[in-house]
C-alpha positions in Angstrom: -19.7 -5.5 7.3 -20.7 -1.8 7.3 -17.2 -0.7 6.6 -16.8 -2.7 3.3 -20.3 -1.7 2.2 -19.6 1.9 2.8 -16.3 1.7 0.9 -18.0 0.2 -2.1 -20.7 2.9 -2.0 -17.9 5.4 -2.0 -16.3 3.7 -5.0 -19.6 4.0 -6.9 -20.0 7.7 -6.0 -16.4 8.5 -7.0 -16.9 6.6 -10.3 -19.7 9.0 -11.3 -17.3 11.9 -10.8 -14.1 10.5 -12.3 -13.2 11.6 -15.8 -12.6 9.0 -18.5 -9.1 7.5 -18.1 -7.1 5.4 -15.6 -8.9 6.4 -12.4 -12.4 5.8 -13.9 -11.2 2.4 -15.2 -9.9 1.5 -11.8 -13.1 2.6 -10.0 -15.3 0.7 -12.5 -14.1 -2.6 -11.1 -15.8 -3.8 -7.9 -13.7 -4.5 -4.8 -13.3 -8.1 -3.6 -16.1 -9.2 -1.4 -15.4 -9.0 2.3 -16.6 -12.6 2.9 -14.1 -14.0 0.3 -11.5 -16.4 1.8 -8.3 -14.4 2.0 -6.3 -16.7 -0.3 -8.8 -16.2 -3.1 -8.2 -12.5 -3.1 -5.5 -10.7 -5.1 -3.4 -8.0 -3.3 -0.9 -5.3 -4.2 1.7 -4.7 -1.5 2.9 -1.1 -2.0 5.3 1.4 -0.5 5.9 5.0 -1.2 9.0 7.0 -0.4 8.1 10.7 0.0 9.8 14.0 0.7 7.9 14.1 4.0 4.7 12.9 5.7 2.4 15.9 4.9 0.5 15.0 1.7 -0.6 18.6 1.3 2.9 19.9 0.7 5.2 16.8 0.3 5.8 14.8 -2.9 6.1 11.2 -3.9 9.7 10.3 -4.7 9.4 6.6 -5.5 6.9 3.8 -5.7 7.5 0.1 -5.1 4.9 -2.7 -5.4 4.5 -6.4 -5.8 1.4 -8.6 -6.5 0.2 -11.5 -4.3 -2.1 -14.2 -5.7 -3.2 -17.5 -4.1 -1.4 -16.7 -0.9 2.0 -16.3 -2.7 4.2 -13.3 -3.7 4.7 -13.1 -7.4 8.3 -11.8 -7.6 8.1 -11.4 -11.3 5.5 -8.6 -10.8 7.8 -6.5 -8.6 8.2 -2.9 -9.8 10.1 0.1 -8.6 9.6 3.6 -10.1 11.3 6.9 -9.3 9.0 10.0 -9.7 10.3 13.3 -11.0 9.5 16.2 -8.6 9.5 19.9 -9.0 12.6 21.4 -7.3 15.4 19.7 -5.4 15.1 16.7 -3.2 15.2 17.9 0.5 18.6 17.1 2.0 17.1 15.2 5.0 14.9 13.1 2.6 17.9 12.3 0.4 19.8 11.0 3.4 17.0 8.7 4.3 15.9 7.4 0.9 19.2 7.8 -1.0 17.3 9.4 -3.9 19.5 12.2 -5.2 18.5 15.3 -7.3 20.1 13.6 -10.4 18.2 10.4 -9.9 14.9 12.3 -9.3 15.5 14.4 -12.5 15.6 11.2 -14.5 12.4 9.9 -13.0 9.0 9.6 -14.6 6.2 12.1 -14.4 3.7 11.4 -11.7 0.7 11.0 -14.0 2.5 8.2 -15.8 3.5 6.3 -12.6 0.0 6.9 -11.1 -1.8 5.5 -14.1 0.3 2.3 -14.0 -0.3 1.9 -10.2 -4.0 2.2 -10.7 -3.9 -0.3 -13.5 -2.1 -2.9 -11.4 -4.2 -2.2 -8.3 -7.5 -2.7 -10.1 -9.6 -5.4 -8.5 -7.0 -5.9 -5.7 -6.7 -5.1 -2.0 -3.9 -2.7 -1.1 -1.3 -3.9 1.5 0.9 -1.4 3.2 2.6 -0.9 6.6 1.0 2.2 8.2 -1.2 2.4 5.2 -2.5 6.0 5.7 0.7 7.3 4.1 0.1 5.3 0.9 -3.6 5.9 0.7 -3.2 9.6 1.6 -0.6 10.3 -1.0 -2.2 8.2 -3.7 -5.5 10.0 -3.0 -3.9 13.4 -3.2 -2.2 12.4 -6.5 -5.6 11.3 -7.9 -7.2 14.6 -7.0 -4.2 16.5 -8.5 -4.1 14.5 -11.7 -7.7 13.5 -12.3 -9.6 16.0 -10.2 -11.4 13.1 -8.4 -11.0 11.0 -5.2 -9.7 7.5 -4.6 -10.9 4.6 -2.6 -9.4 1.2 -2.0 -9.8 -1.8 0.5 -6.8 -1.8 2.7 -4.8 -4.3 4.8 -2.6 -2.4 7.2 0.1 -4.7 8.5 0.9 -2.3 11.4 -2.8 -2.3 12.4 -3.0 -6.1 12.2 0.1 -6.4 14.5 -1.4 -4.0 17.0 -4.7 -5.9 17.0 -2.8 -9.2 17.6 -0.8 -7.7 20.5 -3.9 -6.3 22.1 -5.9 -9.5 21.6 -3.2 -11.5 23.3 -2.9 -8.8 26.0 0.8 -8.5 25.1 2.6 -5.3 26.2 4.3 -3.5 23.3 6.2 -0.3 22.5 5.7 1.9 19.4 9.1 0.6 18.1 7.7 -3.0 18.2 5.2 -2.0 15.5 7.9 -1.0 13.0 8.0 -3.1 9.8 11.4 -4.6 10.4 10.8 -5.2 14.1 7.7 -7.2 13.2 9.6 -9.1 10.5 12.1 -10.2 13.0 9.3 -11.6 15.2 8.4 -13.9 12.3 12.0 -14.7 11.3 11.5 -13.0 7.9 14.4 -11.8 5.7 15.8 -8.3 6.6 15.9 -5.9 3.7 17.5 -2.5 3.5 15.1 0.1 4.9 13.7 3.1 3.1 13.7 1.6 -0.4 10.1 1.5 -1.7 10.4 -2.0 -3.4 12.2 -3.6 -0.5 9.6 -2.2 2.0 6.8 -3.4 -0.2 8.3 -6.9 -0.3 8.8 -6.8 3.5 5.1 -5.8 4.0 4.0 -8.6 1.6 6.0 -11.2 3.6 4.8 -9.9 6.9 1.2 -10.0 5.7 1.5 -13.6 4.7 2.9 -14.5 8.0 0.2 -12.6 9.9 -2.6 -14.1 7.8 -1.2 -17.6 8.2 -1.1 -17.1 11.9 -4.6 -15.7 12.1 -6.1 -18.4 9.9 -4.5 -21.3 11.9 -5.9 -23.8 9.5 -9.4 -22.3 9.2 -11.1 -20.4 6.5 -10.3 -16.7 7.1 -12.6 -14.2 5.4 -11.0 -11.0 4.0 -13.1 -8.8 6.4 -11.0 -10.1 9.3 -7.9 -8.6 7.7 -9.2 -5.3 6.5 -8.2 -2.0 8.2 
């Protein structure tokens, strides 16, 4: 219980420091209670494609997200945005994400995309696979754009999978924790990798499979899913 309480304390502290605008509006809304049954909570499954994994020097290339309500994915809410970056897209990154210099040049400015992400995320729990990438880059973007920090309750589908393997005393390799490898374990659809929207959808589907497995017909409080 201490974790969620500390997170909400951090939200209130950050709210005092945030300037008027999208980040303040986001932080002004309390997070879902950790004792809430998981199906009664709204979530935003999100994925970022970036030029690298170092939030101090790398940039967000694209954002994909989809909302979950009532234990269901709302496909009509799915969104994919390309972000304009300064300079060229690194060659190695372009090969992985298939986002070219021309496509990035036609993207939207980071403050525009970030404001929309914060608006959609308000009052929800963030779902991501290996979520420290998403939370790290979004936090860095908030400090760059608004000069203030970011906090969010998180469900990390990779961490959930690792917990399940360890609880069952099942041997696993690092590759077994990859998003698509876990999807195969649950017989979920296979999407093209390294597309922000497809990876967000894959994480959303994996989360529902994991939560259904963990609940096993009982009421499952949100706290049992949080990272």
